[in-house]
N, C-alpha and C positions, 0 to 999 in steps of 0.2 A: 682547366677552364678554357673554353674556346675563345675565339676572337670577338665574339658578341657579348662576352662577359658572362656566359653561361657555364655552369659547372657541369661536371660529367653526369650528374643526376638530373640535369634539365632545369634546375632552379636558379634564380638569379639572386645575387646579394646575400646568400646564406652559405656560409662556409662551414662545411662539416656538420650540417644540421640533419642528422639522421633521426629515425623514429625515437631513439632513446636519448636524444640530446638533452642537456639541462634545460634549454629554453622550452622544449615541448613538455617536459615534465612539469614545469612551472605553470604552463598554460592550462593544463588539465586538472591540476590539483584542487582548485576551488570546486569544480564539479564533483570530483570524488568526495570532497568533504561534505557537500550538500547531500550526496547520495548516502553517505555513512550516517549523517544525522537523521535523514528521513527514514532510514531503515532501523532506527532504534527499536529495541525490544519492548519499550514501554509504550503501549497504545491503549486506547479505550478510555472510559470515564475516570479512571484513577490517575491518568497521566497529568502532569502539570497541576498538582493539587493546590499549589500556592496561588493560582489564578482562578481556576475553575472549581466551583463548589456546588453541591446539591442545594436545593432550597432549604432543606433541614439544616445543613451546615452553615449556610449564610444567616439563617435565623438565629442559630446558636451564637454566632459571632456578634451579631447586633445586640442580642440580649446581654452577653457578657460585657460589651462596651457600655451599655446602659447602667449595669450594676456598678461598674467602676466609676462612672460619672456621678451616679447617685451617692456612692460611698464618699467620694471626694467632696461633694456638695454638703453632705451631712456633717463631715468633719469640719468644714469651714464654718458652717452655721453654729455648731457646738462651741468652737473656739471663740467665735465672735460674741456670742451671747453669754457664754460662761467662761470668762477668762480666768476664773479661779480654779478651773479644772483643765488639765492637759488632755486633749483628745487627739488620738491618732487612728489611722486606718488599721483595723484588725484583720485577722485571718478570714478569708472568704468575704462574705457580705456582712461585715460587722465593724464596730468601733471599739477601741480600747480607751477607757477613761482612767485617769490616775490623778490623785491629789492626796496630800497629807499622809503619804505612806500606804494608801489603799489603792486598789485597782479593781476595775469592773469591765467585763466584756458585754457589749450591747449588740445583740443579734438584730440585724436590720431586715431579715427575711420577711417578717410580718408586714413590712411596709410595701413589699413588691407589688401587690395587687393595686393598692391605692395609687402608687406612683405610675403604674402603667396607665391608669385611667385619668391621670392628672399631668400628662406630659406637657411641659412648658409652664406648669404651675406647681412644681414639686416642693417648693420651699415651705408652704404652709403645712402640708401633711408631715414633712420632716420635723418641723418645729413642734407640732402637736405631739408627735411620737416621742421626741427627745424629752419634752416636758413631763412625760409619764415615766421616763427612765431615771431622771436625776434624783427625785425625792428620796428613794430608798438609799441611794449612794450617799446623799448628803446627810441623812440621819446617821449612817455608819460613821461618817467623818466626824460629826459632832460628838458621838460617844467616844471615839478614839482621842479627840483633842482634849476633852475634859472641860470642866466648868471654868477654871481659871483662865485657860487660853481662849475660851469662847466668850467670856464675860464682856470684853470690849465690843463684841459684835451684837450684843443683845439690845433690842429696842422694842417698844410697844407698837402694835399695829391695830388700827381701827377696822372692825369687820361688822357687817350687819348680821341679822339672824340667819338669812339665807346662806351667806358665806360661812358662818359658823357651822351650820348643819352640813354644808358640803365638805368642810374639812374633817368633821367628825365621821362623815360617811365614807371617807377615804381610808378609814381603819385606824387612824391615830388622832383622837380628839385632843385639840390643843388645850393648854392651861387657859381658862377663859375667865375674864373679869367683866362683870356687868357694868355698863355706863348708864344707859337708860333703856327703856323698852325698845327692842329691835336694834340696839347698838351695844357692842362689846369691844373690849380690846384684848389682844393676845400677845404674849412675848414671842418674838421671832429673832432668828440669827440672820443678820445681814451679811451675805458673803462679800459684798462690796467693801465692808469694813475690815475684812481679813487682810493680812499683810500682802498676800498675792492676789487679792480679788478686786483691785481697782477697776472700776468700770462695770462690775457685775451688779445687776439689779435684782438678782435672785435672793429669796429669803426662805428660811425653813422654820415653820411653827414649832415651838417647843412644847412637848407633851409630858405627861407624868412619867412615861417610860424613859425618856431621855434624862429628866431630872433625877430619877432613881439611879440611872447608870452613872450620873455625875456625883451621886451621894449628897444631893442638896434638896431643899424643900421647894415647893412652888412659890412660896413667899420670897425666898432668896432669889429665884429667877426673876420674879416681878420687880423686886427692889433694884436689881442690877439693870433691868431694862429701863425703868423710870429714871434712874440716876444718869444713865447715858443720854437719855433724851433731855434731861434738865441741863446737863453739861453742854450739849449741842446748842440749846436755846440761848445760853448765856452769850454765845458768839453771834446770835442773830438779833434778838431783841426786837426793836421796832422796824428793823429792816425785813422782817418776815411778812409784813403786810403793807398794803397801800391804802391810803385814805383819800377820799374824795369829799370835798366840802361842797355840798349842794346848796346853792343860794336860797336862803329862807327855809331850808329843810334840815340842815345839820350835817353831821358826819355819816359817811358810809364807808365801811371797810371791806377789803377783799384780801384773803390770804394769797400770797404769790404762788403761782402754779407749780414752781419747783420746790416749794416748802412742804414738808410732811404735815398733813392736817392733824396728826396725832398731838401736836403741840397744844391743841385746845384743852387737852387733859391737864395741863400744868396751870397752877394758880399764877405762875409768872407771866403767862400769856395775857390773862385778864389784867394784871397789874400794868403790863407794858402798854396795853391799849388805853387804859384809864389815864396813864401818864401822858400819852401822846395827845389824847383828846381833852385833857384837863377836866376830868369828870370822876365821880365816885360811883356811878351807876352800874347796873348789870347790863349784859349784852344779850341780844337775841341773835341766834346763829342759824343760818340756812346752810345745810350740808347735803345737797342733792347728789353729788358725785365726788369721787376721790380727788378730782382736780379742781373742784369748785366749792369754795367756802366763803360766804359773805356774812357780814354782821353789821348791826347798828345798835344804838342805845335803846334799852327797853322803855325808858321814860319818854322817848321821842315817838309818841303814838301817831303823830301826824304823818311822819315818814313811814312808820311801821304799817299803818293802815293801807298805805299805797303800795308798799313792797310785798306784802303777804300774797296778794293775788298773782303778782309776777313770779315770786318764788315758787308758788304752787304749780306753775306751768313748767318749771324746769325739771322736776324730778322724773316725770314720764318720758322726757326726751333724753335723759342722761345715758351715755354709753356704758358707764360703770356706776349704776345707781347705788347710793348708800342709804340715806334715810329721808323719807318724805315729810317727817314731823319736825317742826322747828324746836330748837334747843334754847334753854336759858342758861347763861353762864354767870354765876354769882359767887359770893364768898363761900357758899356751901358746895361749890362744884357745879357740874352739869346736871340739868334736869330737863324735863319736857316743859315747853311753854304752854301755859294754860291761858289762852287769850284768843278771842275772835274779833276781827275788825267789824265795825258797824256796817250795815248794808249800804250806807251812803258814801263809803270810801271811794275816792277817785284816784286817778293816776297823778303823779307829780306835775305841777304846772311848769316847772323849770328843770333842766337837765344840765350836766356839766358842759361848758362850752368847749372843752378840750377833747371831748369824745362824742361820737354819734349816739343818738338815742338808743338806749338799751345796752350800751357797751359797758356800763358800770354794773350790770347785772350778771352777765356771764363773761368770765375771762377767757 
């Protein structure tokens, strides 16, 4: 180093810094690394496939994600609406159902086209499709369980003629008991009454094939269903209906919306109303929909004449229409009412002060 602080190689402040010094090697190594990476042998459209995809590949990924989402949605819907059945995602685009020692795989592929055209509104197509898949599985469950285990689940259900024909058209005509023209009752198994079915509203109609598999007659099935209904009614009694006292017009009754209207088949229902109203007369019943059942005394023609026109307006507007004809409930059971109001009948002059006009007609 000379007196100016310069080394023999003409540089200042760098002692022994030759071309191959460690400092110089460190300075150039990042460039070499970039060059090495840039000179990788993988180039062209197939490089970095995790990031770059062809339109066909991207479409396939989106479709697969949709299938997974739909499968998950279908599983959640099935478990929520049918807690009596354990539903899990199956292989591919399917669901696995299991209950009472039986299992069934439900292929969801037929749903794909409908779901593609209903994105954002997939729940209804899924519900409708699942509703078509459960009946066969439920029938197999009933056969496996046997009559004695199913007996506590049996109840009657009211159906009109259209509903009766629809059930028969599905391939398994239920055991049918006539009530009046255009109204029948059938025995059904309520899955909500099963030990593991709390919360399920699903029912399965009982047909001759199931009864034969159980080794019992249709009468035994009917008797078990009516016996369970009668036992259930003993815990309800007068709490099954509401009564409105119309000033100057008498009593007007409505079955509570959460109560099964099938209780009108029981003589005990008529007895309960008679006791509450302190009367021995028959009842006229309007049953336009499954959730609407109103009644009054047959002998109270003043109120009857005014209510018949109002009742007749309800049936065409019902979401689940049952029967448009009025019923008579007496000691001999249910029959059709044979009565027409005089043409001068008018609407009631007074209405309950606790409810708005018309509220006592439709619940």
